[in-house]
C-alpha positions in Angstrom: -54.4 -32.0 33.1 -51.1 -32.3 34.8 -47.7 -31.6 33.3 -45.0 -34.1 33.2 -41.5 -33.3 34.3 -40.0 -33.7 30.8 -42.3 -31.1 29.1 -42.2 -28.4 31.7 -39.6 -25.7 30.9 -38.6 -22.9 33.2 -37.1 -19.5 32.3 -33.4 -19.4 31.8 -31.8 -16.6 33.8 -28.3 -16.8 32.2 -27.2 -14.9 29.1 -26.2 -17.2 26.3 -23.0 -15.6 24.9 -22.1 -18.4 22.5 -23.6 -16.7 19.4 -21.9 -13.4 20.2 -18.5 -15.2 20.5 -19.1 -17.0 17.2 -19.7 -13.7 15.5 -16.7 -12.0 17.0 -14.4 -14.9 15.9 -15.7 -14.7 12.4 -15.1 -10.9 12.3 -11.6 -11.4 13.7 -10.8 -13.9 10.9 -12.2 -11.6 8.3 -10.0 -8.7 9.5 -6.9 -10.9 9.6 -7.5 -12.0 6.0 -8.3 -8.6 4.7 -5.5 -6.6 6.4 -2.6 -7.6 4.2 -4.5 -6.4 1.1 -4.8 -2.9 2.6 -1.2 -2.1 2.0 -0.8 0.0 -1.1 1.9 -1.0 -3.6 4.8 -3.3 -3.4 6.8 -3.6 -0.2 10.2 -2.0 -0.6 12.9 -1.4 2.0 13.3 2.4 1.7 16.4 4.5 2.5 16.3 6.0 6.0 19.1 8.5 6.0 17.2 11.3 4.3 15.7 14.3 6.2 12.0 14.3 6.7 9.9 15.9 3.9 6.2 16.7 3.9 4.1 13.6 3.4 2.4 13.7 0.1 -1.2 12.5 0.4 -1.5 11.8 -3.3 0.9 8.8 -3.2 -1.8 6.5 -1.5 -4.4 7.3 -4.2 -5.3 4.4 -6.5 -4.9 6.7 -9.5 -1.3 7.7 -8.5 1.5 6.6 -10.7 3.9 4.8 -8.4 6.9 2.9 -9.8 8.5 0.4 -7.3 11.9 -1.1 -7.8 12.5 -3.7 -5.1 15.5 -5.3 -6.8 17.8 -4.5 -9.8 15.8 -5.2 -13.0 12.5 -5.7 -11.2 9.8 -3.0 -11.9 6.3 -2.6 -10.6 3.7 -0.1 -11.6 1.3 0.0 -8.7 0.9 -3.7 -7.8 1.5 -4.9 -11.4 4.9 -6.2 -12.4 6.0 -4.8 -15.8 9.0 -5.4 -18.0 11.5 -2.5 -18.4 10.6 -2.2 -22.1 6.9 -1.8 -21.2 7.4 0.6 -18.3 7.4 3.8 -20.4 4.2 2.8 -22.3 2.3 1.8 -19.2 3.3 5.1 -17.4 2.2 7.1 -20.4 -1.1 5.3 -20.5 -1.7 6.0 -16.8 -0.7 9.7 -17.2 -3.2 10.2 -20.1 -6.0 9.3 -17.7 -5.0 12.2 -15.4 -6.8 15.4 -16.7 -5.3 18.0 -14.3 -1.7 18.8 -15.3 -0.8 19.6 -11.7 -1.6 16.0 -10.8 0.8 14.5 -13.4 3.3 13.4 -10.9 5.2 10.1 -10.9 6.6 8.6 -7.7 9.5 6.2 -7.5 10.0 3.8 -4.6 13.4 2.2 -4.7 14.9 -0.3 -2.3 18.2 0.4 -0.5 20.2 -2.2 -2.5 19.1 -1.1 -6.0 21.8 0.4 -8.2 21.9 4.1 -8.8 21.8 3.5 -12.6 18.4 1.7 -12.4 16.8 4.8 -10.8 18.5 7.2 -13.2 17.3 5.1 -16.2 13.7 5.1 -14.9 13.8 8.9 -14.3 15.1 9.4 -17.9 12.3 7.3 -19.3 9.7 9.4 -17.4 11.3 12.7 -18.5 11.0 11.5 -22.1 7.3 11.4 -21.5 7.3 15.1 -20.7 6.9 14.7 -16.9 9.0 17.1 -14.8 7.4 16.3 -11.4 9.0 13.1 -10.1 8.8 12.2 -6.4 11.3 9.9 -4.8 9.8 8.1 -1.8 11.9 7.4 1.3 11.2 6.1 4.8 10.2 8.7 7.3 12.8 9.3 10.0 11.7 9.1 13.6 12.2 12.2 15.8 14.3 10.2 18.3 16.7 9.0 15.6 17.2 12.6 14.4 18.2 13.8 17.9 20.9 11.1 18.2 22.3 11.6 14.7 
């Protein structure tokens, strides 16, 4: 009962890392694909010349009412594009879902190049709905930039 050289197998003393590398590459690809979707709202270039205010944690909630104006005549409610005529109705619909009157706050994110009249018109439409708490979102100033200016 002898064994032939082709059927005898010895113990392998090296660690096979190929499956671990495969798993890590798949995880890396998943994170690269998912990361852009983690940004909340529509990207807007915000004004930078305003003094720092306290950061409101409510703005990142999915239930928050955030109106983004990236360009003149372009309106987004959350991530959904809406026409100017529908903006008031959609905001009212979202505000009716909020039970606590303290949380009935509307945020406006406006790009630097958007005309002042666009923002004023949106504020007027929101005030017609009976909302007095309106937050204007700006870019947070860095401490080093404040010391220079």
